[in-house]
Steps between C-alpha positions, in 0.01 A plus 500: 500500500610854431525750784592864544691616805502867596679626807586830664851552635518713813647851455720431803703261282772687309453510124839338459362196688192461276673259259585274794134506615392414143755217492369375835147480359632325186679251726169432677348423159790273405455323834146400408602397145313786337587606146526878456317599181546876528799655673438739790386841386594781736220759494677749722412694812128563541282655764294244687123536521528479878796477739642152556726456802514881527638523143330718238705388197630172363688354204278281281625188319299265278585159344330193355575134566363150447457241772325163502423435867289712733699372799805678365298823486426466869872465565570808286227687689660427838847598376371832364303560819814468712713724278542830687613684187152476348205714607238305302482233231227353284490173306237489226406192298481583129222308326323485165560803280749644747749236378493656153521861617846645478576811700743723317723620781710702257212746454476538876873566517469767230224673694709494816799646317282772353373591847851508639625746238255767608324522169329822408131529566281573203281806506144409421246752385179457693177621350226596739142469387217691656354294777135482591390769746563401857200412708464695818514307821178498702492779753529392860375720777764584754370527854622787711762409756378478856694695757631330812316757717167400345568135577582586863172694536297209360670255735429725801130522402477121468669440833284755686169351393363251755478135411151369435503129580 
């Protein structure tokens, strides 16, 4: 069966150590006799949707592999779980048409390079059409503010009146 493994390397790990973390994951895959069909693709530093272990960024890596036994996946899962260099990982089983889909990572790399160069932003002319007239909001009556003195007088009147049981 074909699988995709995505993992996030902690930003605490130095970027010079990322190849060793990648090699460690590849060694895990070799240990379970998995065949790597697509080499690891390093997607770079990205902001996380929510903090993980008090970290707001992580380095994303993606790869594909083939493995025959599900027991070996459980072993891979435990090894990845105990790896302190990884914030998160995800193993996805590729089925049906996903086997035939080829992701062109080179296009993603080109986009990343273009972003890194600080490309110029294009000026876009915006045409504004006349909008429908705005509807007025319903008028709400505003009650006059009650003074604290008036409240005190009312309370005194209530307390002075005798109780009628």
